[in-house]
A tleap script that builds the chain and sets N, CA, C and O, in Angstrom:
source leaprc.protein.ff14SB
mol = sequence {
  NMET LYS PRO SER ILE CYS GLU LEU CYS GLY
  ARG SER PRO VAL GLU THR THR VAL HIE HIE
  LEU THR PRO ARG GLU GLU GLY GLY SER HIE
  GLY GLN THR ALA ASP LEU CYS ARG THR CYS
  HIE LYS GLN ILE HIE ALA LEU TYR THR ASN
  LYS GLU LEU ALA VAL ARG LEU ASN THR VAL
  GLU MET LEU ARG GLN ASP GLU LYS ILE SER
  LYS TYR ILE LYS TRP ILE ARG LYS GLN PRO
  ALA GLU THR LEU LEU ARG VAL ARG LYS SER
  ASN GLU ARG LYS HIE ARG CARG
}
set mol.1.N position { 0.834 -1.190 0.000 }
set mol.1.CA position { 0.000 0.000 0.000 }
set mol.1.C position { 0.873 1.247 0.000 }
set mol.1.O position { 1.798 1.377 0.802 }
set mol.2.N position { 0.570 2.138 -0.892 }
set mol.2.CA position { 1.307 3.388 -0.894 }
set mol.2.C position { 0.433 4.478 -0.273 }
set mol.2.O position { -0.791 4.440 -0.399 }
set mol.3.N position { 1.051 5.436 0.389 }
set mol.3.CA position { 0.268 6.506 1.011 }
set mol.3.C position { -0.509 7.306 -0.038 }
set mol.3.O position { 0.006 7.624 -1.110 }
set mol.4.N position { -1.741 7.615 0.296 }
set mol.4.CA position { -2.570 8.429 -0.587 }
set mol.4.C position { -3.591 9.203 0.248 }
set mol.4.O position { -3.368 9.449 1.434 }
set mol.5.N position { -4.697 9.582 -0.363 }
set mol.5.CA position { -5.731 10.357 0.319 }
set mol.5.C position { -6.937 9.470 0.592 }
set mol.5.O position { -7.374 8.718 -0.279 }
set mol.6.N position { -7.475 9.562 1.814 }
set mol.6.CA position { -8.704 8.846 2.162 }
set mol.6.C position { -9.872 9.545 1.471 }
set mol.6.O position { -10.051 10.754 1.615 }
set mol.7.N position { -10.658 8.786 0.728 }
set mol.7.CA position { -11.789 9.365 -0.002 }
set mol.7.C position { -12.930 9.788 0.911 }
set mol.7.O position { -13.809 10.537 0.486 }
set mol.8.N position { -12.934 9.327 2.155 }
set mol.8.CA position { -14.008 9.698 3.072 }
set mol.8.C position { -13.643 10.915 3.918 }
set mol.8.O position { -14.385 11.897 3.946 }
set mol.9.N position { -12.505 10.855 4.605 }
set mol.9.CA position { -12.145 11.958 5.511 }
set mol.9.C position { -11.228 12.984 4.865 }
set mol.9.O position { -11.124 14.111 5.348 }
set mol.10.N position { -10.558 12.605 3.772 }
set mol.10.CA position { -9.692 13.539 3.065 }
set mol.10.C position { -8.310 13.712 3.660 }
set mol.10.O position { -7.528 14.529 3.174 }
set mol.11.N position { -7.987 12.943 4.726 }
set mol.11.CA position { -6.646 13.069 5.313 }
set mol.11.C position { -5.605 12.468 4.371 }
set mol.11.O position { -5.882 11.525 3.629 }
set mol.12.N position { -4.398 13.038 4.421 }
set mol.12.CA position { -3.294 12.493 3.639 }
set mol.12.C position { -1.979 12.928 4.272 }
set mol.12.O position { -1.965 13.918 5.003 }
set mol.13.N position { -0.895 12.242 4.028 }
set mol.13.CA position { -0.854 10.945 3.365 }
set mol.13.C position { -1.215 9.849 4.361 }
set mol.13.O position { -0.719 9.838 5.488 }
set mol.14.N position { -2.065 8.943 3.950 }
set mol.14.CA position { -2.463 7.803 4.774 }
set mol.14.C position { -2.370 6.541 3.933 }
set mol.14.O position { -2.486 6.593 2.709 }
set mol.15.N position { -2.163 5.419 4.584 }
set mol.15.CA position { -2.235 4.144 3.880 }
set mol.15.C position { -3.706 3.811 3.740 }
set mol.15.O position { -4.459 3.876 4.711 }
set mol.16.N position { -4.112 3.457 2.542 }
set mol.16.CA position { -5.528 3.194 2.311 }
set mol.16.C position { -5.802 1.712 2.098 }
set mol.16.O position { -4.917 0.942 1.723 }
set mol.17.N position { -7.050 1.337 2.346 }
set mol.17.CA position { -7.547 0.002 2.065 }
set mol.17.C position { -8.713 0.155 1.102 }
set mol.17.O position { -9.302 1.231 1.001 }
set mol.18.N position { -9.042 -0.901 0.408 }
set mol.18.CA position { -10.136 -0.861 -0.562 }
set mol.18.C position { -11.443 -1.205 0.159 }
set mol.18.O position { -11.568 -2.270 0.763 }
set mol.19.N position { -12.406 -0.295 0.087 }
set mol.19.CA position { -13.736 -0.514 0.656 }
set mol.19.C position { -14.707 -0.739 -0.494 }
set mol.19.O position { -14.840 0.111 -1.375 }
set mol.20.N position { -15.383 -1.879 -0.487 }
set mol.20.CA position { -16.413 -2.156 -1.492 }
set mol.20.C position { -17.660 -1.394 -1.077 }
set mol.20.O position { -18.229 -1.667 -0.019 }
set mol.21.N position { -18.091 -0.443 -1.896 }
set mol.21.CA position { -19.236 0.395 -1.546 }
set mol.21.C position { -20.509 -0.425 -1.367 }
set mol.21.O position { -21.344 -0.097 -0.525 }
set mol.22.N position { -20.662 -1.481 -2.146 }
set mol.22.CA position { -21.663 -2.506 -1.860 }
set mol.22.C position { -20.849 -3.694 -1.368 }
set mol.22.O position { -20.054 -4.249 -2.126 }
set mol.23.N position { -21.032 -4.096 -0.103 }
set mol.23.CA position { -20.210 -5.179 0.451 }
set mol.23.C position { -20.221 -6.436 -0.422 }
set mol.23.O position { -21.222 -6.763 -1.059 }
set mol.24.N position { -19.107 -7.115 -0.432 }
set mol.24.CA position { -18.967 -8.321 -1.252 }
set mol.24.C position { -20.050 -9.346 -0.931 }
set mol.24.O position { -20.601 -9.971 -1.838 }
set mol.25.N position { -20.356 -9.523 0.349 }
set mol.25.CA position { -21.363 -10.527 0.708 }
set mol.25.C position { -22.777 -10.116 0.271 }
set mol.25.O position { -23.704 -10.926 0.309 }
set mol.26.N position { -22.930 -8.867 -0.137 }
set mol.26.CA position { -24.214 -8.385 -0.639 }
set mol.26.C position { -24.182 -8.237 -2.165 }
set mol.26.O position { -25.032 -7.565 -2.748 }
set mol.27.N position { -23.203 -8.865 -2.797 }
set mol.27.CA position { -23.132 -8.867 -4.258 }
set mol.27.C position { -22.235 -7.799 -4.860 }
set mol.27.O position { -22.318 -7.543 -6.061 }
set mol.28.N position { -21.387 -7.175 -4.071 }
set mol.28.CA position { -20.566 -6.085 -4.579 }
set mol.28.C position { -19.139 -6.436 -4.935 }
set mol.28.O position { -18.289 -5.547 -5.000 }
set mol.29.N position { -18.851 -7.697 -5.167 }
set mol.29.CA position { -17.476 -8.118 -5.478 }
set mol.29.C position { -16.863 -7.361 -6.641 }
set mol.29.O position { -15.675 -7.040 -6.623 }
set mol.30.N position { -17.663 -7.079 -7.639 }
set mol.30.CA position { -17.141 -6.420 -8.838 }
set mol.30.C position { -17.677 -4.999 -8.983 }
set mol.30.O position { -17.587 -4.402 -10.055 }
set mol.31.N position { -18.232 -4.465 -7.907 }
set mol.31.CA position { -18.805 -3.121 -7.944 }
set mol.31.C position { -17.778 -2.047 -7.637 }
set mol.31.O position { -16.574 -2.301 -7.593 }
set mol.32.N position { -18.280 -0.846 -7.426 }
set mol.32.CA position { -17.414 0.296 -7.153 }
set mol.32.C position { -16.752 0.166 -5.789 }
set mol.32.O position { -17.303 -0.422 -4.858 }
set mol.33.N position { -15.549 0.736 -5.701 }
set mol.33.CA position { -14.794 0.726 -4.453 }
set mol.33.C position { -14.327 2.146 -4.131 }
set mol.33.O position { -14.378 3.041 -4.975 }
set mol.34.N position { -13.873 2.329 -2.898 }
set mol.34.CA position { -13.296 3.602 -2.467 }
set mol.34.C position { -12.040 3.299 -1.676 }
set mol.34.O position { -11.979 2.303 -0.955 }
set mol.35.N position { -11.038 4.156 -1.808 }
set mol.35.CA position { -9.808 4.009 -1.031 }
set mol.35.C position { -9.980 4.783 0.275 }
set mol.35.O position { -10.080 6.010 0.278 }
set mol.36.N position { -10.013 4.042 1.385 }
set mol.36.CA position { -10.232 4.646 2.697 }
set mol.36.C position { -9.074 4.351 3.625 }
set mol.36.O position { -8.444 3.297 3.530 }
set mol.37.N position { -8.789 5.288 4.531 }
set mol.37.CA position { -7.789 4.995 5.562 }
set mol.37.C position { -8.353 3.891 6.454 }
set mol.37.O position { -9.568 3.706 6.533 }
set mol.38.N position { -7.485 3.178 7.105 }
set mol.38.CA position { -7.924 2.049 7.929 }
set mol.38.C position { -8.929 2.473 8.991 }
set mol.38.O position { -9.898 1.761 9.255 }
set mol.39.N position { -8.700 3.620 9.592 }
set mol.39.CA position { -9.571 4.073 10.669 }
set mol.39.C position { -10.985 4.331 10.151 }
set mol.39.O position { -11.956 3.913 10.783 }
set mol.40.N position { -11.115 5.003 9.027 }
set mol.40.CA position { -12.447 5.249 8.441 }
set mol.40.C position { -13.109 3.938 8.044 }
set mol.40.O position { -14.300 3.742 8.284 }
set mol.41.N position { -12.343 3.046 7.439 }
set mol.41.CA position { -12.887 1.762 6.993 }
set mol.41.C position { -13.429 0.979 8.182 }
set mol.41.O position { -14.537 0.444 8.129 }
set mol.42.N position { -12.652 0.913 9.243 }
set mol.42.CA position { -13.106 0.194 10.449 }
set mol.42.C position { -14.325 0.862 11.061 }
set mol.42.O position { -15.243 0.182 11.519 }
set mol.43.N position { -14.339 2.191 11.071 }
set mol.43.CA position { -15.459 2.921 11.666 }
set mol.43.C position { -16.758 2.639 10.911 }
set mol.43.O position { -17.804 2.451 11.532 }
set mol.44.N position { -16.700 2.608 9.602 }
set mol.44.CA position { -17.893 2.309 8.797 }
set mol.44.C position { -18.469 0.952 9.184 }
set mol.44.O position { -19.672 0.826 9.414 }
set mol.45.N position { -17.612 -0.061 9.257 }
set mol.45.CA position { -18.088 -1.410 9.561 }
set mol.45.C position { -18.483 -1.570 11.028 }
set mol.45.O position { -19.221 -2.494 11.371 }
set mol.46.N position { -18.003 -0.687 11.888 }
set mol.46.CA position { -18.419 -0.717 13.293 }
set mol.46.C position { -19.806 -0.091 13.472 }
set mol.46.O position { -20.536 -0.446 14.399 }
set mol.47.N position { -20.161 0.826 12.596 }
set mol.47.CA position { -21.434 1.544 12.729 }
set mol.47.C position { -22.592 0.913 11.950 }
set mol.47.O position { -23.746 1.016 12.366 }
set mol.48.N position { -22.293 0.266 10.833 }
set mol.48.CA position { -23.354 -0.176 9.932 }
set mol.48.C position { -23.245 -1.657 9.594 }
set mol.48.O position { -22.151 -2.220 9.537 }
set mol.49.N position { -24.399 -2.274 9.373 }
set mol.49.CA position { -24.413 -3.650 8.889 }
set mol.49.C position { -24.115 -3.636 7.389 }
set mol.49.O position { -24.246 -2.603 6.732 }
set mol.50.N position { -23.721 -4.772 6.863 }
set mol.50.CA position { -23.474 -4.868 5.427 }
set mol.50.C position { -24.756 -4.598 4.640 }
set mol.50.O position { -24.705 -4.020 3.555 }
set mol.51.N position { -25.893 -5.009 5.175 }
set mol.51.CA position { -27.174 -4.760 4.515 }
set mol.51.C position { -27.428 -3.253 4.416 }
set mol.51.O position { -27.838 -2.767 3.362 }
set mol.52.N position { -27.188 -2.506 5.506 }
set mol.52.CA position { -27.359 -1.049 5.480 }
set mol.52.C position { -26.444 -0.411 4.438 }
set mol.52.O position { -26.859 0.473 3.688 }
set mol.53.N position { -25.199 -0.868 4.403 }
set mol.53.CA position { -24.234 -0.319 3.450 }
set mol.53.C position { -24.686 -0.588 2.012 }
set mol.53.O position { -24.561 0.279 1.148 }
set mol.54.N position { -25.203 -1.773 1.763 }
set mol.54.CA position { -25.626 -2.134 0.408 }
set mol.54.C position { -26.867 -1.368 -0.031 }
set mol.54.O position { -26.973 -0.972 -1.192 }
set mol.55.N position { -27.805 -1.158 0.883 }
set mol.55.CA position { -29.096 -0.581 0.518 }
set mol.55.C position { -29.093 0.946 0.525 }
set mol.55.O position { -29.590 1.565 -0.416 }
set mol.56.N position { -28.538 1.565 1.577 }
set mol.56.CA position { -28.696 3.013 1.663 }
set mol.56.C position { -27.410 3.827 1.766 }
set mol.56.O position { -27.457 5.056 1.730 }
set mol.57.N position { -26.276 3.167 1.892 }
set mol.57.CA position { -25.011 3.899 2.049 }
set mol.57.C position { -23.954 3.376 1.084 }
set mol.57.O position { -22.828 3.087 1.487 }
set mol.58.N position { -24.319 3.255 -0.192 }
set mol.58.CA position { -23.416 2.619 -1.150 }
set mol.58.C position { -22.650 3.591 -2.042 }
set mol.58.O position { -22.182 3.217 -3.117 }
set mol.59.N position { -22.523 4.847 -1.590 }
set mol.59.CA position { -21.616 5.797 -2.243 }
set mol.59.C position { -20.884 6.568 -1.145 }
set mol.59.O position { -21.353 6.642 -0.009 }
set mol.60.N position { -19.755 7.129 -1.487 }
set mol.60.CA position { -19.001 7.927 -0.516 }
set mol.60.C position { -19.846 9.126 -0.080 }
set mol.60.O position { -19.844 9.490 1.096 }
set mol.61.N position { -20.565 9.737 -1.021 }
set mol.61.CA position { -21.388 10.903 -0.693 }
set mol.61.C position { -22.517 10.544 0.271 }
set mol.61.O position { -22.793 11.302 1.200 }
set mol.62.N position { -23.166 9.411 0.068 }
set mol.62.CA position { -24.226 8.977 0.991 }
set mol.62.C position { -23.658 8.740 2.382 }
set mol.62.O position { -24.280 9.095 3.383 }
set mol.63.N position { -22.473 8.138 2.441 }
set mol.63.CA position { -21.823 7.925 3.741 }
set mol.63.C position { -21.553 9.260 4.423 }
set mol.63.O position { -21.861 9.428 5.603 }
set mol.64.N position { -20.983 10.205 3.692 }
set mol.64.CA position { -20.661 11.517 4.273 }
set mol.64.C position { -21.901 12.222 4.821 }
set mol.64.O position { -21.813 12.950 5.809 }
set mol.65.N position { -23.040 12.013 4.195 }
set mol.65.CA position { -24.263 12.692 4.606 }
set mol.65.C position { -24.966 12.024 5.774 }
set mol.65.O position { -25.820 12.642 6.410 }
set mol.66.N position { -24.626 10.771 6.072 }
set mol.66.CA position { -25.274 10.082 7.185 }
set mol.66.C position { -24.819 10.684 8.510 }
set mol.66.O position { -23.632 10.938 8.711 }
set mol.67.N position { -25.761 10.907 9.400 }
set mol.67.CA position { -25.476 11.602 10.651 }
set mol.67.C position { -24.406 10.916 11.507 }
set mol.67.O position { -23.531 11.582 12.060 }
set mol.68.N position { -24.478 9.586 11.614 }
set mol.68.CA position { -23.527 8.884 12.484 }
set mol.68.C position { -22.090 9.043 12.018 }
set mol.68.O position { -21.203 9.318 12.825 }
set mol.69.N position { -21.854 8.875 10.736 }
set mol.69.CA position { -20.474 8.935 10.243 }
set mol.69.C position { -20.020 10.376 10.022 }
set mol.69.O position { -18.824 10.658 10.098 }
set mol.70.N position { -20.948 11.290 9.749 }
set mol.70.CA position { -20.543 12.684 9.508 }
set mol.70.C position { -19.930 13.311 10.760 }
set mol.70.O position { -19.000 14.111 10.657 }
set mol.71.N position { -20.435 12.960 11.929 }
set mol.71.CA position { -19.849 13.457 13.186 }
set mol.71.C position { -18.417 12.939 13.337 }
set mol.71.O position { -17.510 13.670 13.733 }
set mol.72.N position { -18.246 11.671 13.013 }
set mol.72.CA position { -16.923 11.061 13.087 }
set mol.72.C position { -15.960 11.734 12.106 }
set mol.72.O position { -14.821 12.037 12.460 }
set mol.73.N position { -16.423 11.969 10.860 }
set mol.73.CA position { -15.565 12.590 9.839 }
set mol.73.C position { -15.115 13.974 10.292 }
set mol.73.O position { -13.946 14.332 10.146 }
set mol.74.N position { -16.030 14.737 10.832 }
set mol.74.CA position { -15.696 16.077 11.319 }
set mol.74.C position { -14.579 15.997 12.368 }
set mol.74.O position { -13.675 16.833 12.378 }
set mol.75.N position { -14.642 15.001 13.240 }
set mol.75.CA position { -13.632 14.830 14.289 }
set mol.75.C position { -12.315 14.290 13.724 }
set mol.75.O position { -11.249 14.818 14.039 }
set mol.76.N position { -12.376 13.247 12.893 }
set mol.76.CA position { -11.145 12.589 12.423 }
set mol.76.C position { -10.324 13.515 11.542 }
set mol.76.O position { -9.099 13.394 11.510 }
set mol.77.N position { -10.950 14.425 10.834 }
set mol.77.CA position { -10.210 15.367 9.982 }
set mol.77.C position { -9.239 16.220 10.780 }
set mol.77.O position { -8.258 16.723 10.232 }
set mol.78.N position { -9.502 16.387 12.062 }
set mol.78.CA position { -8.641 17.195 12.927 }
set mol.78.C position { -7.472 16.388 13.487 }
set mol.78.O position { -6.564 16.953 14.097 }
set mol.79.N position { -7.491 15.073 13.285 }
set mol.79.CA position { -6.453 14.193 13.829 }
set mol.79.C position { -5.303 14.062 12.830 }
set mol.79.O position { -5.525 14.102 11.619 }
set mol.80.N position { -4.073 13.906 13.333 }
set mol.80.CA position { -2.927 13.717 12.428 }
set mol.80.C position { -3.132 12.486 11.538 }
set mol.80.O position { -3.714 11.490 11.968 }
set mol.81.N position { -2.657 12.563 10.319 }
set mol.81.CA position { -2.843 11.480 9.346 }
set mol.81.C position { -2.268 10.157 9.829 }
set mol.81.O position { -2.783 9.095 9.478 }
set mol.82.N position { -1.213 10.206 10.623 }
set mol.82.CA position { -0.590 8.955 11.077 }
set mol.82.C position { -1.331 8.315 12.250 }
set mol.82.O position { -0.965 7.222 12.682 }
set mol.83.N position { -2.358 8.970 12.766 }
set mol.83.CA position { -3.119 8.449 13.901 }
set mol.83.C position { -3.928 7.224 13.493 }
set mol.83.O position { -4.763 7.292 12.591 }
set mol.84.N position { -3.672 6.104 14.164 }
set mol.84.CA position { -4.471 4.895 14.005 }
set mol.84.C position { -5.218 4.692 15.307 }
set mol.84.O position { -4.611 4.631 16.376 }
set mol.85.N position { -6.514 4.590 15.221 }
set mol.85.CA position { -7.334 4.493 16.417 }
set mol.85.C position { -7.951 3.120 16.562 }
set mol.85.O position { -8.181 2.410 15.583 }
set mol.86.N position { -8.212 2.764 17.804 }
set mol.86.CA position { -8.938 1.527 18.068 }
set mol.86.C position { -10.412 1.819 17.862 }
set mol.86.O position { -10.937 2.803 18.383 }
set mol.87.N position { -11.068 0.976 17.112 }
set mol.87.CA position { -12.477 1.184 16.793 }
set mol.87.C position { -13.271 0.018 17.345 }
set mol.87.O position { -12.893 -1.141 17.181 }
set mol.88.N position { -14.386 0.338 18.006 }
set mol.88.CA position { -15.273 -0.699 18.543 }
set mol.88.C position { -16.631 -0.575 17.886 }
set mol.88.O position { -17.037 0.509 17.465 }
set mol.89.N position { -17.330 -1.702 17.802 }
set mol.89.CA position { -18.690 -1.664 17.274 }
set mol.89.C position { -19.558 -0.810 18.189 }
set mol.89.O position { -19.411 -0.843 19.411 }
set mol.90.N position { -20.457 -0.049 17.590 }
set mol.90.CA position { -21.387 0.739 18.388 }
set mol.90.C position { -22.320 -0.207 19.131 }
set mol.90.O position { -22.550 -1.331 18.682 }
set mol.91.N position { -22.855 0.233 20.255 }
set mol.91.CA position { -23.785 -0.602 21.016 }
set mol.91.C position { -24.991 -0.978 20.167 }
set mol.91.O position { -25.488 -2.101 20.243 }
set mol.92.N position { -25.453 -0.039 19.365 }
set mol.92.CA position { -26.591 -0.298 18.486 }
set mol.92.C position { -26.246 -1.395 17.490 }
set mol.92.O position { -27.069 -2.275 17.238 }
set mol.93.N position { -25.060 -1.360 16.926 }
set mol.93.CA position { -24.618 -2.331 15.920 }
set mol.93.C position { -24.381 -3.701 16.552 }
set mol.93.O position { -24.606 -4.719 15.897 }
set mol.94.N position { -23.932 -3.753 17.806 }
set mol.94.CA position { -23.664 -5.025 18.480 }
set mol.94.C position { -24.903 -5.899 18.569 }
set mol.94.O position { -24.813 -7.126 18.526 }
set mol.95.N position { -26.055 -5.263 18.693 }
set mol.95.CA position { -27.293 -6.007 18.916 }
set mol.95.C position { -28.066 -6.290 17.639 }
set mol.95.O position { -29.160 -6.851 17.695 }
set mol.96.N position { -27.511 -5.908 16.477 }
set mol.96.CA position { -28.141 -6.184 15.176 }
set mol.96.C position { -27.377 -7.255 14.443 }
set mol.96.O position { -26.173 -7.412 14.645 }
set mol.97.N position { -28.039 -7.971 13.623 }
set mol.97.CA position { -27.378 -8.975 12.766 }
set mol.97.C position { -27.773 -8.800 11.356 }
set mol.97.O position { -27.321 -9.548 10.490 }
savepdb mol mol.pdb
quit
């Protein structure tokens, strides 16, 4: 992985991972992807189920507009690019399948 810009939070230079905008298990293996920093990628999967991501949050713009992740984006943009954070599933997400 080479350092680049996170398509969600805009921090750089960060090492990015490939996020399938429609999760692979929901049929998105060959669909659109976004390059996200590890922290943003983990945060998305901690907040939302794969079904939610496939149905209503399958673009970077839709993710940015969602209230739960937009608060996080506003905060993470202020953090140094090299910051790697521990991410936990939200309590709401823990109880959903």
